[in-house]
C-alpha positions as CSV (number, residue, x, y, z in Angstrom):
1,X,0.0,0.0,0.0
2,X,1.4,3.3,-1.0
3,X,1.1,6.7,0.6
4,X,0.9,9.9,-1.1
5,X,1.9,13.0,1.0
6,X,0.0,16.3,0.5
7,X,-3.2,14.7,-1.0
8,X,-5.3,15.4,2.1
9,X,-3.9,19.0,2.8
10,X,-4.7,19.6,-1.0
11,X,-8.2,18.3,-0.6
12,X,-8.9,20.1,2.6
13,X,-7.9,23.4,0.9
14,X,-10.2,22.7,-2.1
15,X,-12.9,22.0,0.3
16,X,-12.5,25.1,2.3
17,X,-12.6,27.3,-1.0
18,X,-15.7,25.6,-2.0
19,X,-17.4,26.1,1.5
20,X,-16.5,29.9,1.4
21,X,-18.1,30.2,-2.1
22,X,-16.4,30.5,-5.4
23,X,-16.6,33.6,-7.7
24,X,-17.2,32.7,-11.5
25,X,-13.8,34.1,-12.2
26,X,-12.1,31.8,-9.8
27,X,-13.5,28.4,-11.1
28,X,-11.0,27.7,-13.8
29,X,-8.1,28.2,-11.6
30,X,-9.5,25.9,-8.8
31,X,-10.7,23.3,-11.5
32,X,-7.0,23.2,-12.8
33,X,-5.6,22.7,-9.3
34,X,-7.9,19.8,-8.8
35,X,-7.1,18.3,-12.1
36,X,-3.3,18.7,-11.7
37,X,-3.8,16.9,-8.3
38,X,-5.8,14.1,-9.5
39,X,-3.4,13.6,-12.4
40,X,-0.4,13.5,-10.1
41,X,-2.3,10.8,-7.8
42,X,-3.4,8.8,-10.7
43,X,0.3,9.1,-12.2
44,X,1.7,7.8,-8.8
45,X,-0.6,4.9,-8.6
46,X,0.0,3.9,-12.2
47,X,3.7,3.8,-11.5
48,X,3.0,1.6,-8.6
49,X,0.6,-0.7,-10.4
50,X,-2.2,-0.1,-8.0
51,X,-5.5,2.0,-8.0
52,X,-6.4,5.3,-6.3
53,X,-9.2,3.2,-4.7
54,X,-6.5,1.0,-2.9
55,X,-4.8,3.9,-1.2
56,X,-4.9,4.2,2.6
57,X,-8.6,5.2,3.7
58,X,-8.1,8.8,4.3
59,X,-6.3,9.2,1.0
60,X,-8.9,7.4,-0.8
61,X,-11.7,9.4,0.6
62,X,-9.7,12.6,-0.5
63,X,-9.2,11.3,-3.9
64,X,-12.9,10.4,-4.3
65,X,-13.9,14.1,-3.0
66,X,-11.9,15.6,-5.6
67,X,-13.0,13.3,-8.3
68,X,-16.6,13.9,-7.6
69,X,-16.9,17.8,-7.4
70,X,-20.0,18.9,-9.1
71,X,-18.5,21.9,-11.0
72,X,-21.8,22.8,-12.6
73,X,-23.4,23.7,-9.1
74,X,-20.8,25.3,-6.8
75,X,-21.9,27.6,-4.2
76,X,-20.9,31.3,-5.3
77,X,-19.6,34.1,-3.3
78,X,-21.0,37.7,-4.0
79,X,-19.2,39.1,-6.9
80,X,-18.9,42.4,-4.7
81,X,-17.5,40.6,-1.8
82,X,-14.0,41.1,-0.7
83,X,-11.8,37.9,-0.7
84,X,-11.5,36.5,2.8
85,X,-8.5,37.7,4.7
86,X,-9.1,36.0,7.9
87,X,-6.5,33.4,8.7
88,X,-7.3,30.0,9.6
89,X,-7.3,29.1,13.3
90,X,-3.7,28.7,14.3
91,X,-2.6,25.5,16.0
92,X,-2.9,25.6,19.8
93,X,0.0,23.9,21.7
94,X,-0.9,22.8,25.1
95,X,1.6,21.4,27.5
96,X,1.3,18.0,29.3
97,X,-1.9,16.8,27.6
98,X,0.0,13.7,26.4
99,X,1.5,13.3,29.7
100,X,-1.9,13.5,31.4
101,X,-3.0,10.8,29.0
102,X,-0.1,8.5,29.9
103,X,-0.8,9.2,33.7
104,X,-4.3,7.9,33.0
105,X,-3.1,4.8,31.1
106,X,-1.0,4.0,34.3
107,X,-4.0,4.6,36.7
108,X,-6.1,2.1,34.4
109,X,-3.3,-0.5,34.3
110,X,-3.1,-0.3,38.2
111,X,-6.6,-0.9,39.0
112,X,-7.1,-4.2,40.8
113,X,-9.2,-6.9,39.2
114,X,-12.0,-6.2,41.5
115,X,-11.8,-2.5,41.9
116,X,-14.5,-0.7,44.1
117,X,-17.2,1.8,42.8
118,X,-15.3,4.6,44.6
119,X,-12.2,3.8,42.6
120,X,-13.9,3.9,39.3
121,X,-15.7,7.1,40.4
122,X,-12.5,8.8,41.3
123,X,-10.9,7.6,37.9
124,X,-14.1,9.1,35.8
125,X,-13.8,12.2,37.7
126,X,-10.2,12.6,36.9
127,X,-11.1,12.2,33.0
128,X,-13.9,14.8,33.5
129,X,-11.5,17.2,35.2
130,X,-8.8,16.9,32.5
131,X,-11.4,17.4,29.7
132,X,-13.0,20.3,31.4
133,X,-9.5,22.0,31.8
134,X,-8.6,21.5,28.2
135,X,-12.0,22.9,27.1
136,X,-11.7,26.0,29.3
137,X,-8.2,26.8,27.7
138,X,-9.7,26.5,24.4
139,X,-12.5,28.8,25.2
140,X,-10.4,31.3,26.6
141,X,-8.5,31.3,23.4
142,X,-11.8,31.3,21.4
143,X,-11.1,28.3,19.6
144,X,-12.3,24.7,19.5
145,X,-10.2,21.6,20.5
146,X,-10.2,21.0,16.6
147,X,-7.2,23.3,16.5
148,X,-5.1,21.5,19.0
149,X,-1.7,20.2,18.0
150,X,-2.3,16.5,16.6
151,X,-1.0,14.6,19.6
152,X,-2.9,16.8,22.0
153,X,-6.0,16.6,19.8
154,X,-6.0,12.9,19.8
155,X,-5.4,12.6,23.6
156,X,-8.3,15.1,24.2
157,X,-10.6,13.0,21.8
158,X,-9.6,9.9,23.9
159,X,-10.2,11.4,27.3
160,X,-13.6,12.9,25.9
161,X,-14.6,9.6,24.7
162,X,-13.9,8.0,28.2
163,X,-15.8,10.5,30.0
164,X,-18.7,8.2,29.1
165,X,-19.0,6.0,31.9
166,X,-20.1,3.0,29.8
167,X,-17.1,3.3,27.5
168,X,-14.8,3.8,30.5
169,X,-16.3,0.5,31.9
170,X,-15.4,-1.2,28.8
171,X,-12.1,0.1,28.3
172,X,-11.1,-1.1,32.0
173,X,-12.5,-4.6,31.2
174,X,-10.5,-4.9,28.0
175,X,-7.3,-3.7,29.5
176,X,-7.7,-6.3,32.4
177,X,-8.5,-9.1,29.9
178,X,-5.4,-8.3,27.9
179,X,-3.5,-8.3,31.2
180,X,-4.6,-11.8,31.8
181,X,-3.8,-13.0,28.2
182,X,-0.3,-11.5,28.5
183,X,0.3,-13.4,31.8
184,X,-0.8,-16.6,30.2
185,X,1.4,-16.2,27.1
186,X,4.3,-15.0,29.1
187,X,4.5,-18.2,31.3
188,X,5.2,-20.2,28.0
189,X,8.0,-17.9,26.8
190,X,11.6,-18.4,27.4
191,X,12.3,-14.7,27.9
192,X,10.9,-12.5,30.6
193,X,8.1,-10.4,29.0
194,X,6.0,-10.1,32.2
195,X,6.7,-6.3,32.4
196,X,4.3,-5.0,29.7
197,X,2.5,-1.8,29.9
198,X,-0.8,-2.1,28.0
199,X,-2.7,0.9,26.6
200,X,-5.7,1.2,24.5
201,X,-5.7,4.8,22.8
202,X,-6.7,6.7,19.9
203,X,-4.2,6.0,17.2
204,X,-3.9,5.0,13.4
205,X,-2.2,1.7,14.2
206,X,-4.5,-1.3,15.0
207,X,-1.9,-2.4,17.5
208,X,1.9,-2.0,18.2
209,X,4.2,-3.9,20.5
210,X,7.6,-2.4,21.3
211,X,10.4,-2.8,23.7
212,X,11.1,0.1,26.0
213,X,14.1,-0.5,28.4
214,X,15.5,-2.9,30.6
215,X,13.0,-5.7,30.2
216,X,9.9,-3.2,30.0
217,X,7.6,-3.5,27.0
218,X,4.5,-1.7,25.7
219,X,1.4,-3.3,23.9
220,X,-0.6,-0.6,22.4
221,X,-4.0,-1.2,20.8
222,X,-6.4,1.0,18.9
223,X,-9.4,2.1,21.3
224,X,-11.8,0.3,18.8
225,X,-10.8,-3.0,20.3
226,X,-12.8,-2.3,23.4
227,X,-15.8,-3.8,21.5
228,X,-13.6,-7.0,20.7
229,X,-14.4,-10.5,22.4
230,X,-11.6,-12.5,24.0
231,X,-10.6,-14.4,20.9
232,X,-9.8,-11.3,19.1
233,X,-7.8,-9.9,22.0
234,X,-6.0,-13.2,22.2
235,X,-5.2,-13.0,18.5
236,X,-3.6,-9.6,19.1
237,X,-1.5,-10.8,22.0
238,X,-0.3,-13.9,20.1
239,X,0.7,-11.7,17.3
240,X,2.6,-9.3,19.5
241,X,4.4,-11.9,21.6
242,X,4.8,-15.0,19.6
243,X,4.7,-13.7,16.0
244,X,2.1,-12.9,13.5
245,X,0.2,-15.9,11.7
246,X,-2.2,-15.7,8.9
247,X,-5.3,-16.9,10.8
248,X,-5.0,-14.6,13.6
249,X,-4.5,-11.5,11.2
250,X,-7.6,-12.3,9.2
251,X,-9.5,-12.6,12.4
252,X,-8.2,-9.2,13.6
253,X,-8.7,-7.5,10.1
254,X,-12.4,-8.8,10.0
255,X,-13.1,-7.4,13.4
256,X,-12.0,-3.8,12.3
257,X,-14.8,-4.0,9.5
258,X,-17.5,-4.6,12.1
259,X,-20.0,-2.3,13.4
260,X,-18.7,-2.5,16.7
261,X,-15.2,-1.2,16.0
262,X,-15.9,1.2,13.2
263,X,-18.7,3.0,15.1
264,X,-15.9,3.7,17.9
265,X,-13.4,4.8,15.5
266,X,-15.5,7.2,13.8
267,X,-16.9,8.7,17.0
268,X,-13.2,9.2,18.2
269,X,-12.5,10.9,14.8
270,X,-15.4,13.1,15.1
271,X,-15.0,14.4,18.8
272,X,-12.5,17.0,17.9
273,X,-12.7,17.2,14.1
274,X,-16.2,19.3,13.9
275,X,-14.8,22.8,14.0
276,X,-18.2,24.6,14.4
277,X,-21.6,23.1,14.5
278,X,-23.6,24.3,11.8
279,X,-27.0,22.6,10.4
280,X,-27.1,25.0,7.4
281,X,-25.1,23.3,4.4
282,X,-24.5,24.6,1.1
283,X,-27.5,22.8,-0.5
284,X,-29.4,21.0,2.6
285,X,-30.6,22.4,6.0
286,X,-30.6,19.8,8.6
287,X,-32.9,21.8,11.1
288,X,-35.6,22.0,8.3
289,X,-35.5,18.4,7.6
290,X,-35.5,17.6,11.4
291,X,-38.5,19.6,12.0
292,X,-40.3,17.5,9.2
293,X,-39.1,14.2,10.3
294,X,-39.9,14.8,13.9
295,X,-43.6,15.8,13.0
296,X,-44.1,13.0,10.8
297,X,-42.3,9.9,12.5
298,X,-41.9,11.0,16.1
299,X,-45.2,12.9,16.7
300,X,-43.2,16.1,17.3
301,X,-42.1,14.8,20.6
302,X,-38.2,14.1,20.0
303,X,-35.9,16.7,21.7
304,X,-33.7,18.1,18.9
305,X,-30.2,16.9,18.9
306,X,-27.4,19.0,17.9
307,X,-27.2,18.9,14.2
308,X,-24.0,19.5,12.1
309,X,-22.0,18.8,8.9
310,X,-18.7,17.2,9.4
311,X,-15.3,18.8,8.5
312,X,-13.4,15.5,7.8
313,X,-13.9,13.5,4.7
314,X,-15.9,10.5,4.9
315,X,-15.6,7.2,2.9
316,X,-18.2,4.9,4.1
317,X,-20.3,6.4,6.8
318,X,-22.8,9.3,5.8
319,X,-24.1,10.0,9.2
320,X,-23.3,9.3,12.9
321,X,-25.1,9.7,16.1
322,X,-23.1,10.4,19.2
323,X,-25.1,9.6,22.2
324,X,-22.7,11.2,24.9
325,X,-23.0,14.5,22.8
326,X,-26.5,14.2,21.8
327,X,-25.2,15.2,18.3
328,X,-25.9,14.0,14.7
329,X,-23.0,14.6,12.4
330,X,-23.7,14.3,8.5
331,X,-21.1,13.8,5.9
332,X,-20.7,16.6,3.6
333,X,-20.7,14.0,0.8
334,X,-24.6,14.5,0.9
335,X,-24.4,18.3,0.9
336,X,-24.3,18.6,-2.8
337,X,-26.9,19.8,-5.3
338,X,-27.2,16.4,-7.2
339,X,-28.0,14.7,-3.8
340,X,-32.0,14.5,-3.8
341,X,-33.3,15.9,-0.5
342,X,-35.2,12.8,0.3
343,X,-31.7,11.0,0.5
344,X,-30.5,13.3,3.1
345,X,-33.7,13.1,4.9
346,X,-33.4,9.4,5.0
347,X,-29.8,9.3,6.3
348,X,-30.9,12.0,8.9
349,X,-33.9,9.7,9.8
350,X,-31.7,6.8,10.3
351,X,-29.6,8.6,12.7
352,X,-32.6,9.9,14.7
353,X,-33.7,6.2,15.1
354,X,-30.4,5.7,16.7
355,X,-31.3,8.4,19.3
356,X,-34.8,6.9,19.6
357,X,-33.8,3.5,20.0
358,X,-30.4,3.6,21.8
359,X,-27.8,0.7,21.9
360,X,-28.2,-2.7,23.3
361,X,-25.1,-4.5,24.7
362,X,-25.3,-8.2,24.3
363,X,-22.6,-10.4,25.6
364,X,-20.1,-7.6,25.5
365,X,-21.2,-6.4,21.8
366,X,-22.8,-3.3,20.8
367,X,-26.1,-3.9,18.8
368,X,-27.6,-0.7,17.3
369,X,-29.6,-2.1,14.3
370,X,-31.9,-4.3,16.0
371,X,-35.1,-6.0,14.4
372,X,-37.0,-2.9,15.9
373,X,-34.9,-0.5,14.5
374,X,-35.0,-2.0,11.0
375,X,-38.7,-2.2,11.2
376,X,-39.0,1.6,11.9
377,X,-36.4,2.3,9.3
378,X,-38.6,0.8,6.6
379,X,-41.4,3.3,7.5
380,X,-39.7,6.0,5.8
381,X,-41.9,7.0,3.0
382,X,-39.2,7.0,0.4
383,X,-37.3,4.0,1.7
384,X,-36.9,1.9,-1.4
385,X,-35.9,5.0,-3.5
386,X,-33.6,6.3,-1.1
387,X,-32.0,2.8,-0.6
388,X,-31.7,2.5,-4.5
389,X,-30.1,5.9,-4.8
390,X,-27.4,5.2,-2.2
391,X,-26.6,1.8,-3.7
392,X,-25.6,3.7,-6.9
393,X,-22.7,5.6,-5.0
394,X,-19.1,4.7,-6.1
395,X,-18.0,3.6,-2.7
396,X,-19.4,1.2,0.0
397,X,-21.6,3.1,2.2
398,X,-22.3,2.1,5.8
399,X,-25.4,3.3,7.7
C-alpha cells in the first residue's frame, strides 16, 4: 500500500474554498488545481501498479472527494464581496496533555481486578477534570479543540470519549482481559516479558508492540478493540508476543470492519474534528429536515439533537449519532446539489432512530441495528428510492 503525501492537505484546501463560495472568475483556477492533483495521484498509482481506490482510507476519501466535485453547481460568493483575509485558526499547543493521558493509562493499568465503585468514580472524575481544563483553555483562546496540535487533539478526543461511563467501563475490562492474556502467554515464553504496559488509545495503528528499556515492553491497541471479544484480543496478544500468523491476522482485520469497531473509531475521529456546529449546509438544511421528520415519524416529541455537517472527508459513513453529546454529524458527501433531499432526509432519519432506540449491549457487543430499528427504518416514506439511490454511489456506504 502506497502513501501520497499532501493529498489530504490539498483536498482540505479545495474543500475550504468551496465552502466559502467561489466567484465565477476563480472556478477555472481551482478546477485546474484539482485536475493537476488528480493527475499526479493517478500517475503515482499507475507507476506503482495500483489504483487510487487502494490507497489508505483517508487518502482514498480525499481522492474520491476531488473526483466527484460537481463543477456545475458550486456555491458562489457575492461578486462584490472582498476575498476573505481571515486566517485559519492557528494551532494551539498545550503542555502536558499527552503526559496526562499517559498518567491515566497508568492509573487504569494499576486498578485491581475487583476495583471498588469509589475507585471507578475517582478515575472517571479525573477524566472529567482533564477534559474540562482543556476545554476551558480552548474557550479562553476562542477556539475549539479541533485546532489543538495533533498529539494533544488525539489525547483530548480519547479523554472525552472515556468521559462516557459505559465506554470507560468497557475500556477497563478490555485492559484487564489483555493483562490476563499476556500473563498466560508470558508463562510459556523463554524470555521475561512479564513487564508489559498495556494501553488502549486513539491511534492510527491497529496495534503496536515495542521494547522500551530494561525488560519493559508496551502493547498499544487502538481504542476500537474495546468492542472485541476475548478471541480477538488473544489473537492480538499472540501476534505481538509470539509472531504473526495468517489465521489471527485475518480474524483481527475482519473485526476492524465490524460495526462495533467502526462506530467507535468514527466517534473518536469526530470528537475534535467538527470545528463549528452548523446545521445549514451549502444545499441542505438539517434543522428544516429534522422538523419535518420529527412531526411525521416521532409525533413532534423528539428533543432536537445537535445537528452539524462534518469537517472531515468520509468514505463509508454518511451519518453518525453520538449519544454522549446528543449530536448527529452528517457527511458533506451529501451536501451537494445532485443529492436528492429525500436521500439526506433518509440518512438523517436513520440517525434519529439511533437516538430513539439507543444501543443494546449483548454479551459485551454493541447492537444498534436491532429488528425494531430496521422495522422503523422501513417506515420512511421513500425507503426503497433512497436505498436504491445510495446503492449507486461509487463507494461502499455504511449506515
